[in-house]
DOLO-830959 format. One record per residue (C-alpha): residue in three letters; x, y, z. Coordinates in pm, 1 decimal, decimal comma. Example, Ala and Ser with C-alpha at 12.3 -4.5 7.8 and 13.67 -1.06 7.14 Angstrom:
! residues 2
(ALA; (1230,0; -450,0; 780,0)),
(SER; (1367,0; -106,0; 714,0)),
! end
This chain:
! residues 431
(MET; (-1405,9; 1706,6; 1138,0)),
(ASP; (-1226,7; 1961,5; 1340,0)),
(TYR; (-966,0; 1900,3; 1602,4)),
(SER; (-821,0; 2080,8; 1909,5)),
(VAL; (-475,4; 2044,0; 2055,3)),
(TYR; (-395,6; 2084,9; 2419,3)),
(GLU; (-51,2; 2040,4; 2587,1)),
(ILE; (47,0; 1897,1; 2924,1)),
(ARG; (367,3; 2026,8; 3063,7)),
(VAL; (542,2; 1886,4; 3367,6)),
(ALA; (755,0; 2120,2; 3568,6)),
(ASP; (1070,2; 2031,5; 3760,5)),
(ASP; (862,4; 1969,1; 4077,1)),
(ARG; (646,5; 1728,2; 3873,1)),
(GLN; (343,2; 1954,1; 3890,4)),
(PRO; (156,4; 1930,5; 3567,2)),
(ALA; (4,9; 2215,0; 3383,1)),
(PHE; (-274,5; 2158,9; 3142,6)),
(ALA; (-211,9; 2428,5; 2882,4)),
(THR; (-469,8; 2616,8; 2672,6)),
(PRO; (-537,7; 2482,6; 2317,3)),
(VAL; (-255,8; 2520,5; 2074,5)),
(ASP; (-343,5; 2747,5; 1786,0)),
(ALA; (-278,2; 2496,3; 1513,9)),
(VAL; (-472,9; 2699,9; 1262,8)),
(GLY; (-269,0; 3017,4; 1337,6)),
(VAL; (50,9; 2831,2; 1302,9)),
(LYS; (-51,3; 2688,9; 963,4)),
(ALA; (-156,4; 3028,7; 840,7)),
(GLN; (192,1; 3161,5; 900,5)),
(SER; (342,3; 2889,8; 680,3)),
(SER; (268,0; 2813,8; 316,7)),
(ARG; (236,1; 2450,0; 197,8)),
(ARG; (565,6; 2492,9; 14,5)),
(ALA; (738,6; 2606,4; 323,0)),
(ARG; (604,9; 2314,7; 528,7)),
(TYR; (717,9; 2079,0; 253,5)),
(GLU; (1065,6; 2232,4; 286,9)),
(ASP; (1041,7; 2185,1; 665,3)),
(LEU; (965,6; 1821,5; 606,9)),
(ASP; (1274,5; 1788,3; 385,4)),
(GLU; (1488,1; 1932,3; 661,2)),
(GLU; (1322,7; 1691,1; 911,1)),
(LEU; (1408,4; 1391,1; 708,0)),
(ALA; (1780,5; 1490,1; 700,0)),
(SER; (1813,4; 1637,9; 1036,3)),
(THR; (1655,7; 1347,2; 1240,6)),
(ALA; (1815,8; 1058,8; 1030,4)),
(GLY; (2089,3; 999,9; 1279,9)),
(GLN; (1911,0; 1056,5; 1609,4)),
(GLY; (1850,6; 789,3; 1862,6)),
(PRO; (1518,5; 654,6; 1996,2)),
(ALA; (1221,5; 898,1; 1993,8)),
(ARG; (1188,9; 1096,9; 2319,7)),
(ALA; (897,7; 980,7; 2546,7)),
(ILE; (751,7; 1074,7; 2884,6)),
(PRO; (960,2; 888,8; 3146,9)),
(SER; (830,5; 657,3; 3412,6)),
(GLU; (858,1; 910,4; 3685,2)),
(HIS; (627,1; 1153,2; 3502,3)),
(LEU; (367,3; 906,9; 3377,6)),
(VAL; (133,5; 926,2; 3677,2)),
(VAL; (116,8; 1306,4; 3687,1)),
(VAL; (59,5; 1326,9; 3307,6)),
(VAL; (-211,0; 1057,6; 3316,5)),
(THR; (-377,4; 1228,2; 3622,7)),
(ALA; (-370,5; 1566,3; 3443,0)),
(PHE; (-538,3; 1398,2; 3135,9)),
(ARG; (-806,9; 1230,1; 3346,4)),
(ASP; (-876,7; 1544,9; 3533,0)),
(ALA; (-907,1; 1755,3; 3221,8)),
(LEU; (-1164,9; 1524,8; 3055,7)),
(PRO; (-1486,8; 1671,4; 3216,0)),
(THR; (-1370,8; 2016,5; 3090,2)),
(LEU; (-1290,8; 1886,4; 2736,6)),
(PHE; (-1622,8; 1700,9; 2710,8)),
(PRO; (-1873,9; 1909,9; 2916,2)),
(ASP; (-2175,5; 1752,8; 2762,0)),
(ARG; (-2073,0; 1415,9; 2909,5)),
(THR; (-2034,9; 1550,5; 3261,3)),
(GLN; (-2280,7; 1424,7; 3534,0)),
(GLN; (-2433,1; 1643,2; 3797,9)),
(SER; (-2153,9; 1546,1; 4036,2)),
(GLY; (-1905,8; 1694,4; 3796,9)),
(ALA; (-1755,7; 1350,2; 3709,6)),
(LEU; (-1736,6; 1222,3; 3361,2)),
(GLY; (-2001,2; 964,8; 3282,3)),
(VAL; (-1803,0; 757,6; 3034,8)),
(VAL; (-1442,8; 817,2; 2923,1)),
(PRO; (-1439,7; 885,7; 2549,0)),
(LYS; (-1267,9; 629,7; 2339,0)),
(ALA; (-901,0; 711,7; 2341,1)),
(VAL; (-577,4; 606,4; 2167,6)),
(VAL; (-245,0; 658,1; 2357,2)),
(LEU; (79,7; 673,3; 2172,4)),
(ALA; (365,6; 514,2; 2361,3)),
(GLN; (731,9; 460,1; 2269,5)),
(ASP; (777,0; 81,4; 2263,6)),
(GLY; (645,2; -242,3; 2419,6)),
(PRO; (786,1; -196,0; 2766,6)),
(HIS; (673,9; 176,6; 2778,2)),
(ALA; (330,5; 75,4; 2652,4)),
(ASP; (300,1; -188,9; 2925,6)),
(GLU; (385,4; 71,3; 3196,0)),
(VAL; (143,7; 320,3; 3050,0)),
(VAL; (-136,0; 65,3; 3061,7)),
(GLU; (-70,2; 5,0; 3425,5)),
(ARG; (-58,4; 367,5; 3513,2)),
(ILE; (-379,5; 441,7; 3330,5)),
(ARG; (-554,3; 157,3; 3503,3)),
(ASP; (-431,2; 275,1; 3849,2)),
(VAL; (-515,8; 648,1; 3787,7)),
(PHE; (-859,5; 576,6; 3655,3)),
(GLY; (-932,7; 297,3; 3908,6)),
(ALA; (-1029,4; 61,1; 3631,1)),
(GLY; (-979,2; -305,5; 3556,6)),
(ASP; (-794,4; -485,1; 3280,6)),
(VAL; (-1072,5; -450,1; 3017,7)),
(PHE; (-1074,5; -67,1; 3038,7)),
(CYS; (-727,2; -11,9; 2904,0)),
(ARG; (-511,9; -259,5; 2701,8)),
(ARG; (-217,1; -257,5; 2472,4)),
(ILE; (-236,5; -323,1; 2100,8)),
(THR; (80,2; -368,6; 1897,6)),
(HIS; (200,5; -539,7; 1585,0)),
(ARG; (348,1; -821,2; 1805,1)),
(ASP; (39,1; -897,7; 2002,0)),
(ALA; (-94,2; -1246,3; 1905,1)),
(HIS; (-460,2; -1133,1; 1926,7)),
(ALA; (-406,4; -775,6; 1782,3)),
(VAL; (-702,3; -828,5; 1527,0)),
(HIS; (-934,7; -954,3; 1801,9)),
(LEU; (-825,6; -661,0; 2031,1)),
(LEU; (-904,1; -408,8; 1753,9)),
(ARG; (-1240,7; -555,9; 1702,4)),
(GLU; (-1316,6; -525,9; 2065,0)),
(PHE; (-1193,8; -176,1; 2090,2)),
(ARG; (-1409,5; -72,7; 1793,1)),
(THR; (-1737,0; -249,2; 1898,0)),
(THR; (-1746,8; -280,4; 2290,4)),
(PRO; (-1825,2; -3,3; 2540,1)),
(GLN; (-1600,7; -158,3; 2814,8)),
(PHE; (-1276,2; -115,8; 2635,2)),
(ARG; (-1209,8; 264,4; 2651,4)),
(ILE; (-835,4; 326,0; 2598,6)),
(ALA; (-600,7; 152,4; 2359,9)),
(VAL; (-218,5; 207,2; 2409,7)),
(VAL; (-25,8; 166,0; 2090,3)),
(THR; (328,9; 211,1; 1972,3)),
(ASP; (242,5; 247,4; 1607,4)),
(LEU; (-62,4; 255,3; 1378,8)),
(ILE; (-139,9; -99,3; 1265,5)),
(SER; (-370,8; -233,2; 998,4)),
(GLY; (-718,6; -196,0; 1136,5)),
(PHE; (-682,5; 147,3; 1299,5)),
(SER; (-793,4; 315,3; 984,7)),
(ASP; (-1155,8; 230,2; 1065,2)),
(MET; (-1178,3; 377,0; 1423,0)),
(ARG; (-1451,5; 637,9; 1383,7)),
(ALA; (-1558,5; 632,8; 1755,0)),
(ILE; (-1208,4; 762,0; 1872,9)),
(GLU; (-1252,0; 1104,7; 2040,2)),
(CYS; (-914,1; 1141,3; 2213,3)),
(LEU; (-544,8; 1110,2; 2115,8)),
(LEU; (-288,1; 1119,9; 2403,5)),
(ILE; (71,4; 1161,0; 2267,2)),
(LEU; (331,1; 1034,0; 2506,9)),
(ARG; (625,8; 997,8; 2269,9)),
(GLU; (788,4; 1216,3; 2017,3)),
(VAL; (647,5; 1208,2; 1665,0)),
(ARG; (917,5; 1307,2; 1408,3)),
(SER; (734,5; 1246,9; 1085,4)),
(ALA; (490,8; 1509,6; 977,0)),
(ALA; (324,9; 1250,5; 760,8)),
(TYR; (275,0; 1012,2; 1052,0)),
(TYR; (139,4; 1299,6; 1265,6)),
(GLU; (-116,1; 1365,0; 990,8)),
(GLN; (-219,8; 997,9; 976,5)),
(LEU; (-289,3; 1014,6; 1343,2)),
(LEU; (-512,8; 1312,9; 1294,8)),
(ALA; (-682,9; 1154,3; 989,2)),
(MET; (-753,3; 849,9; 1206,9)),
(GLY; (-913,2; 1062,7; 1476,5)),
(THR; (-1107,1; 1307,8; 1262,3)),
(GLN; (-1329,7; 1051,9; 1092,9)),
(THR; (-1705,3; 1122,3; 1134,8)),
(ILE; (-1946,8; 875,2; 1294,2)),
(ALA; (-2324,9; 855,3; 1304,9)),
(SER; (-2476,0; 952,4; 1658,7)),
(ALA; (-2639,8; 609,3; 1698,3)),
(GLU; (-2320,5; 434,5; 1608,6)),
(LEU; (-2127,7; 640,6; 1866,7)),
(ARG; (-2387,6; 588,7; 2142,7)),
(ALA; (-2357,6; 206,2; 2092,4)),
(VAL; (-1991,8; 219,1; 2211,5)),
(THR; (-2001,7; 535,9; 2415,6)),
(PRO; (-2317,6; 538,5; 2629,1)),
(GLY; (-2435,5; 883,9; 2715,9)),
(ALA; (-2268,3; 1052,3; 2416,4)),
(VAL; (-2488,0; 1275,6; 2202,6)),
(ALA; (-2255,5; 1319,3; 1901,7)),
(LYS; (-1884,0; 1340,6; 1805,2)),
(THR; (-1800,2; 1705,6; 1738,4)),
(GLN; (-1412,1; 1700,9; 1727,6)),
(LEU; (-1094,6; 1511,0; 1796,9)),
(VAL; (-917,3; 1623,5; 2115,8)),
(VAL; (-534,0; 1585,4; 2092,1)),
(VAL; (-356,0; 1600,3; 2420,9)),
(ASP; (12,2; 1643,0; 2360,2)),
(ALA; (266,4; 1572,7; 2637,6)),
(VAL; (577,4; 1594,2; 2431,7)),
(GLY; (528,0; 1900,7; 2219,6)),
(ALA; (478,0; 1725,1; 1892,1)),
(SER; (207,6; 1965,7; 1781,4)),
(ARG; (433,3; 2259,8; 1813,9)),
(HIS; (663,9; 2158,3; 1521,3)),
(LEU; (447,9; 1916,4; 1316,7)),
(GLN; (163,4; 2080,5; 1127,1)),
(PRO; (-47,3; 1885,6; 877,2)),
(LEU; (56,1; 1858,5; 524,4)),
(VAL; (-295,9; 1793,4; 404,4)),
(ASN; (-608,5; 1965,5; 538,4)),
(VAL; (-767,9; 1659,2; 694,6)),
(THR; (-1105,6; 1828,1; 738,2)),
(ASP; (-1133,2; 1900,5; 362,5)),
(ALA; (-963,4; 1628,0; 167,0)),
(SER; (-1256,1; 1492,2; -27,3)),
(GLY; (-1471,0; 1606,7; -320,8)),
(GLN; (-1358,3; 1734,0; -651,8)),
(ALA; (-1066,4; 1929,6; -509,4)),
(GLY; (-935,4; 1624,7; -324,9)),
(ARG; (-990,5; 1410,7; -629,9)),
(ALA; (-794,2; 1650,0; -848,7)),
(ALA; (-509,3; 1657,6; -595,3)),
(LEU; (-485,5; 1279,7; -581,7)),
(GLU; (-492,1; 1261,6; -969,9)),
(ARG; (-203,6; 1513,3; -991,3)),
(LEU; (3,8; 1310,7; -740,8)),
(LEU; (-57,1; 993,4; -921,7)),
(HIS; (53,7; 1153,6; -1253,9)),
(ARG; (363,1; 1278,6; -1080,6)),
(ALA; (439,0; 925,0; -956,7)),
(THR; (386,2; 785,4; -1313,1)),
(ASP; (636,7; 1042,8; -1452,1)),
(GLY; (895,7; 966,1; -1170,9)),
(LEU; (876,6; 1327,6; -1057,8)),
(VAL; (702,1; 1287,2; -711,7)),
(THR; (906,4; 1441,5; -423,4)),
(PRO; (932,2; 1295,8; -70,6)),
(GLN; (686,7; 1560,8; 45,2)),
(GLU; (436,7; 1471,3; -226,9)),
(THR; (480,2; 1105,9; -136,6)),
(ALA; (371,9; 1182,2; 218,9)),
(GLU; (71,8; 1369,9; 87,3)),
(LEU; (-13,4; 1080,4; -142,7)),
(ALA; (-8,1; 840,7; 142,0)),
(ILE; (-229,7; 1051,3; 353,5)),
(ARG; (-492,3; 1104,4; 67,8)),
(LEU; (-494,4; 727,1; 8,0)),
(ALA; (-530,3; 656,7; 380,8)),
(ARG; (-859,4; 845,1; 392,9)),
(LEU; (-1005,3; 597,0; 144,9)),
(ILE; (-946,7; 296,5; 373,7)),
(PRO; (-1250,9; 337,5; 617,6)),
(ALA; (-1489,2; 352,4; 323,8)),
(LEU; (-1366,5; 48,2; 135,3)),
(SER; (-1623,7; -232,2; 98,1)),
(ASP; (-1505,6; -597,4; 89,9)),
(ALA; (-1522,4; -593,7; -280,2)),
(ASP; (-1331,8; -263,1; -311,2)),
(GLY; (-1061,9; -390,4; -80,6)),
(ALA; (-1036,4; -724,4; -284,0)),
(GLU; (-1010,2; -527,4; -613,6)),
(ILE; (-738,3; -289,2; -480,5)),
(ARG; (-548,8; -595,3; -336,2)),
(LYS; (-564,5; -769,2; -671,0)),
(LEU; (-434,2; -466,1; -864,4)),
(ALA; (-177,9; -355,3; -615,1)),
(GLY; (-60,8; -696,4; -490,3)),
(GLN; (-119,9; -590,7; -135,8)),
(PRO; (-399,2; -430,5; 73,8)),
(LEU; (-440,9; -49,2; 49,7)),
(GLN; (-331,7; -18,7; 412,5)),
(GLU; (2,5; -189,8; 342,9)),
(LEU; (61,1; 34,8; 41,7)),
(VAL; (-5,9; 342,3; 257,5)),
(THR; (223,7; 211,5; 534,4)),
(ARG; (503,9; 150,2; 281,7)),
(LEU; (473,7; 496,8; 131,2)),
(LEU; (485,9; 653,6; 483,5)),
(ASP; (786,5; 438,9; 582,8)),
(SER; (961,5; 573,5; 266,1)),
(VAL; (959,8; 929,4; 402,4)),
(ASP; (993,0; 841,9; 776,6)),
(SER; (1321,0; 952,3; 918,4)),
(ASP; (1350,2; 662,7; 1168,1)),
(HIS; (1281,0; 402,9; 897,6)),
(LEU; (1533,6; 576,6; 659,5)),
(ALA; (1823,7; 633,6; 911,2)),
(PRO; (1991,4; 287,7; 872,3)),
(LEU; (1935,7; 298,4; 489,7)),
(ARG; (2093,3; 641,7; 477,7)),
(ARG; (2398,3; 519,3; 682,5)),
(ALA; (2437,8; 205,1; 474,5)),
(GLY; (2382,9; 339,3; 126,1)),
(GLY; (2351,5; 715,1; 140,3)),
(LYS; (2104,2; 918,1; -58,3)),
(ARG; (2077,9; 656,1; -339,6)),
(ALA; (1952,3; 395,7; -93,8)),
(VAL; (1686,2; 635,0; 32,7)),
(GLU; (1567,6; 714,1; -313,6)),
(ASP; (1555,9; 355,0; -412,8)),
(ASP; (1339,4; 266,6; -110,0)),
(ARG; (1084,1; 541,1; -199,9)),
(ARG; (1099,8; 422,2; -563,4)),
(VAL; (1007,0; 67,8; -447,7)),
(ALA; (725,8; 198,9; -238,0)),
(LEU; (580,6; 399,9; -531,9)),
(PHE; (623,5; 123,0; -790,6)),
(PRO; (267,4; -28,4; -749,9)),
(LEU; (105,4; 307,8; -822,5)),
(ALA; (355,6; 443,1; -1071,5)),
(GLU; (339,0; 148,0; -1317,2)),
(ASN; (-32,3; 48,5; -1285,4)),
(PRO; (-288,0; 274,9; -1462,5)),
(GLU; (-571,3; 25,3; -1376,6)),
(LEU; (-494,2; 76,7; -999,9)),
(GLN; (-485,1; 454,3; -1038,9)),
(GLU; (-822,0; 454,4; -1209,4)),
(ALA; (-971,1; 224,9; -937,7)),
(LEU; (-839,8; 468,0; -667,7)),
(LEU; (-966,6; 777,4; -839,6)),
(GLY; (-1305,6; 608,4; -871,8)),
(LEU; (-1321,1; 546,1; -503,0)),
(TYR; (-1219,6; 905,6; -395,0)),
(ASP; (-1562,1; 1069,4; -407,1)),
(ARG; (-1730,7; 774,5; -232,8)),
(PRO; (-1620,8; 787,6; 136,8)),
(ALA; (-1907,5; 1007,6; 266,9)),
(PRO; (-2193,7; 828,0; 94,4)),
(LEU; (-2054,8; 479,3; 191,8)),
(ARG; (-2033,9; 583,0; 556,8)),
(VAL; (-2399,0; 691,1; 554,2)),
(THR; (-2500,0; 360,8; 385,9)),
(ALA; (-2300,0; 162,4; 635,8)),
(SER; (-2444,2; 354,1; 936,8)),
(SER; (-2795,4; 317,0; 799,3)),
(ARG; (-2757,8; -57,0; 745,7)),
(ARG; (-2603,3; -87,3; 1099,2)),
(ARG; (-2899,9; 88,0; 1251,7)),
(ARG; (-3145,2; -132,9; 1070,6)),
(GLN; (-2951,6; -443,0; 1188,6)),
(GLU; (-2963,9; -309,8; 1557,0)),
(GLU; (-3343,4; -248,6; 1540,4)),
(THR; (-3399,5; -596,1; 1387,1)),
(VAL; (-3195,7; -769,8; 1658,5)),
(ARG; (-3368,4; -570,6; 1930,6)),
(GLY; (-3713,4; -683,1; 1808,6)),
(ARG; (-3603,9; -1043,1; 1790,0)),
(LEU; (-3448,7; -1025,9; 2124,5)),
(ALA; (-3772,0; -895,3; 2281,0)),
(GLU; (-3973,1; -1178,2; 2117,5)),
(PHE; (-3711,3; -1434,8; 2243,6)),
(ILE; (-3721,0; -1308,3; 2598,9)),
(GLU; (-4097,1; -1307,4; 2596,9)),
(ARG; (-4113,8; -1656,0; 2456,2)),
(ALA; (-3839,4; -1828,7; 2640,3)),
(GLY; (-3842,1; -1642,2; 2971,8)),
(PRO; (-3858,9; -1565,6; 3252,9)),
(PHE; (-3479,7; -1494,1; 3315,6)),
(SER; (-3306,5; -1363,9; 3622,2)),
(SER; (-3128,2; -1025,2; 3597,1)),
(ALA; (-2787,4; -1209,9; 3580,7)),
(GLN; (-2916,9; -1422,8; 3296,2)),
(LEU; (-3048,4; -1119,6; 3107,6)),
(TRP; (-2709,5; -963,1; 3123,7)),
(TRP; (-2563,3; -1251,5; 2922,0)),
(ILE; (-2853,8; -1265,1; 2674,4)),
(GLU; (-2849,9; -884,1; 2610,6)),
(LYS; (-2470,2; -879,6; 2565,0)),
(ILE; (-2484,8; -1165,6; 2316,0)),
(ALA; (-2748,8; -961,9; 2131,4)),
(ASP; (-2524,8; -658,5; 2135,1)),
(VAL; (-2244,8; -864,1; 1954,2)),
(VAL; (-2497,2; -1003,3; 1692,0)),
(ALA; (-2623,2; -651,6; 1633,3)),
(ALA; (-2267,0; -531,5; 1566,7)),
(GLU; (-2125,9; -835,9; 1375,0)),
(THR; (-2441,9; -1023,8; 1257,7)),
(ARG; (-2320,2; -1342,0; 1421,3)),
(PHE; (-2202,5; -1492,9; 1753,9)),
(ALA; (-1942,5; -1765,7; 1786,9)),
(PRO; (-1917,4; -1951,5; 2122,4)),
(ALA; (-1547,1; -1849,5; 2139,7)),
(TYR; (-1671,7; -1485,6; 2190,5)),
(LEU; (-1767,2; -1583,5; 2542,4)),
(ASP; (-1411,6; -1565,2; 2642,0)),
(GLY; (-1358,8; -1211,8; 2517,4)),
(VAL; (-1475,4; -867,0; 2621,6)),
(PRO; (-1724,7; -799,2; 2799,0)),
(PHE; (-1798,8; -1162,2; 2880,7)),
(SER; (-1460,6; -1232,5; 3036,7)),
(ALA; (-1538,8; -980,3; 3306,1)),
(ARG; (-1799,2; -1228,3; 3434,4)),
(GLY; (-1603,5; -1548,1; 3401,8)),
(GLY; (-1625,3; -1606,6; 3024,0)),
(THR; (-1760,4; -1945,8; 2918,8)),
(ASP; (-1754,6; -2077,7; 3279,1)),
(GLY; (-1954,2; -1778,3; 3393,3)),
(PHE; (-2205,0; -1835,6; 3121,8)),
(LEU; (-2240,2; -2204,4; 3212,7)),
(ASP; (-2285,1; -2114,5; 3577,0)),
(ALA; (-2560,5; -1861,2; 3496,9)),
(PHE; (-2773,2; -2108,7; 3302,3)),
(GLY; (-2664,2; -2444,8; 3416,0)),
(PRO; (-2407,3; -2662,0; 3204,1)),
(ASP; (-2681,5; -2847,2; 3004,3)),
(ALA; (-2937,4; -2567,9; 2969,0)),
(ALA; (-2667,1; -2312,4; 2881,3)),
(ILE; (-2567,0; -2498,6; 2547,0)),
(ASP; (-2922,7; -2532,6; 2437,8)),
(LEU; (-3009,5; -2175,2; 2517,1)),
(LEU; (-2711,1; -2041,9; 2325,7)),
(ASP; (-2808,8; -2233,4; 2021,2)),
(GLU; (-3174,0; -2124,0; 2049,4)),
(LEU; (-3070,0; -1762,6; 2108,9)),
(ARG; (-2834,9; -1751,5; 1808,0)),
(ARG; (-3111,2; -1892,6; 1580,3)),
(ALA; (-3366,7; -1639,5; 1714,4)),
(LEU; (-3136,9; -1340,9; 1655,2)),
(ALA; (-3000,1; -1454,5; 1317,8)),
! end
């Protein structure tokens, strides 16, 4: 899928300027793949001793977020209402610097958009409920913007994302490419509408760059054409290079990106096989490869042990692939399967939604009548069952139910005694 890059620039008087699209294709055309690999080599050396990545400071956050909000109707004209306002904000990921910066970004986004806690939340490695938050972001319409400091396990399957807002410097070309790969995944129209009401289809990823990352980081792998026989041949070549011990840092980055594109298409059985052969999930293997060519990760190693320490770190990251022909064969066997698997998963999801809707109508007719407030709870529970095939009582304290009081709100809507019986009956009816 294609992507477009826009820039937000803040002048000295704090007046934001939303720039025209960056001509990423034109920039790439002026630079061969070999030249871009050489640029990455220079990047790894030149940034090794630098301090923390540059980020949008507190005093500029409001103007940047406001410019982003005001540009959305223009960026997504098919979602605009007659009033000129945007109907539903596209699912967006915002890249912040660290935990405190992310918290501040969350508050500014809520203020600027005039939205509540559910609309925008932070998801980081250290959050105790990161897995739960990722599931909510992926499956619920209310959670629109996720603020992150890094890509964590689970972000590889985020097909509904249509916007990426970059608020901190991205030094690694490989990391920048992983961001693009995450956002340029395709999604069935019905699946998109389930989490973004009013959307017709996902046509592109919109990248809004507030720090100029897109100016000096161009993709190492064409993320819109990395599958099929050409992509498989490229992966096979890289795996052979790893086996022979000849793979360069640039090729390591390319290998990680090509493997990352397999993650959204993995079935549970595929994932279990890869984990057994590699000794770790594919996501962890990809992350380890990217770390081994990331300047911030390598800086302390370079200071402590020089070039030898950096090379040893990359060798360790490559070891599960270099010394395991069975794993290589399994990965190559998966490479042509992402597109068919996504279609199958989407078709299965649509059938599940239709089945649940039919059962819901039968339940309402049989067990009703219900008030409008009660129907809200019943329909939202059905939405969860359609997306996940089950509903646990603990879900009542998550999004979107928490907005109406969670478990207490559910008990108030139906009465303490009747609520428990109704939930059991509803779960059986929808199963």
